[in-house]
N, C-alpha and C positions, 0 to 999 in steps of 0.2 A: 504494500500500500504506500502510496506517496503521501507527502504532507498535505496536499490539497484535498485528498479523499478522506482524510481523518478529521478535517474541520467539521464541526457540527453545523449543519444547515438549519435554517429556520424551521423547516419541516420536521427534522429530527428533534430539535429542542421543544417545539410545540407538542409533539407526540409524547415525549418523555414527561413534560409537565402535566399533560392531560392524564397520562397513565398514573402518575404519582397522586395527583389530586383526586381522581376517581377512586383509586384504591383506598386512600385515606378516608374519603367520604363514605365508602362502603364499611370500613372498619368503625367509624364513628357515627353511623347512620342513626343509631338510637338517640344520640344527643342532638342530631340535626333536625329530626322530624318529631313534631309534638305527638304524644300518644293520643289515640282516639278518645273522644268524650264518651263517658259511660252514663247510661240511664238505667237505674235499678240493676247495676252490675253488668249490663250488657252494652256492647258497642253499638253506636247508632248506624254505622255503615257496615256493609257486607264484607268489604275488603279493608285491610289495614292501610293507613295513610303512607306507610313506608314501602308498600309493594311496588308502586310505579317508579319512585326514585331508585329503588334497588334494582329493578329490571334495567332501567336506563344506564345506571352507573356500571352495572356488571357488563352490559353490552359495550359501553364505551371503553372500559378497561380491556375487554377481550379484543376489540378492534384495534386499540392502540398497541397491544402486545403483538398481534398479527402483523400490523404495519411495520413495527420495529424489526420483526423477524425478516420480513420481505426486504426492507431497506438494507438490513445487515447482509443478507445473502447476495443482493445485487452489488453492494459495496463498491468494488473496484471498477466495475463497468460504468457506473454513473458518477464519475468524479466531477467536481464543480467545473463549470465552463469559464469561470473567471469572476472578478469582483462585480461586474455589471449584472451578472445573473443573480448573485447573492443579494445585491442591493435591490434588484427587482423583486426577489422573493420576499425580502423584508417589507418593501412597500405594499405588496399584495397582502401580506400578513396584517399590516397595520390597517389597511382598508377593510379587510375582513373583520378585524376586531372592532373597527368603527361601525360597521354594519350591524354587528351583534349588539353593541351598546345602544345604537339607535333603535334596534328591534325591541330591546328590553324597555327602553323609555317610551316607545310607541304603544306598548301592549295595553296599558290602562286607558289612555284616552281614545285609541282607535279600535281596541278589541283585538282578539286573537286573529280572526280571519283577515282583516285589512292589513294589520302589521305583518303577518306572516307572508302575505302576498307581496307586499312591498319589499320585504327582506329577501324573498326568493328571487324576485326580479333583479334586485341589486347583486345578489350572489351569482346568478346566471350570467349577468353581464361581466362580472369580475372574472369568472372562470372562462370567458371567451365565447360563450354561446351567442350566436348571431341570428338564429332562426326565431323570428317573432312568434310563430305558431308554437314552437317548442317551449319558449319562455312562458307564454301565456297559458299553455296547457299545464305546465309544472306549477306555475304560480297560482293557477285557478283551481285545479283539481287536488293538488297536494294538501293545502291547508283545509279544504272542505273535508276530505277523507280523514285527515288527522283529527280534525275537530269532532266529527261524528264518531270516530272510533274512541277517542278519549272521553267524550261526554256521554255517549250511549253505552259503549261496551265496558269501559273501565269506571264509569260513574265519577269522573274527575271533572271538577268545575273549572272551566277556563274563562278568563275575562272576555266578554263579548258585548257588543252593543245590543240594546234592547230590541231594536228593529230586526236585527239578524236572528236573535233568539226566537222572536215571535214567528219569523219566516220559517225557521227550522221546525218549530212546534206545529205550525199549520201544515207544512210539507209532510211531516211524519205522522200527522193525524193525532196529535196529543191535545 
């Protein structure tokens, strides 16, 4: 291995940090998620509040570990192309981080569906997708499917605008 292939790229650093944070969050999940409220000694919900975060954190840790393994096995053949590539990767990482911060800040005023669609459009453009049809299919269908799966199947309450919740209720006959 040459000296340039041993340098930690932004991709590797991000994956390592995500792996460490997700693993620590799994270990301390009991302290991070409030226990369910009890009424006459019984939980008010069918599932525990820590189930969904545990699934997401375990999947994130597994994907990070797999990605690190893949990066390590490719190692020598994907050496850095120079400082301009590394700088470009850092800039893309900062833009991605900014999109995620904006997404978190938009969630309450705009609701899950609108903020997710905006964030997915921005991420698609950041990743280089230029097909308008593909961008709008992903940004339109993805958040709707995720919202319905989370709200209806997992019984997780996501922030949403009242008009959109009423539309979903009428559409699903509730």
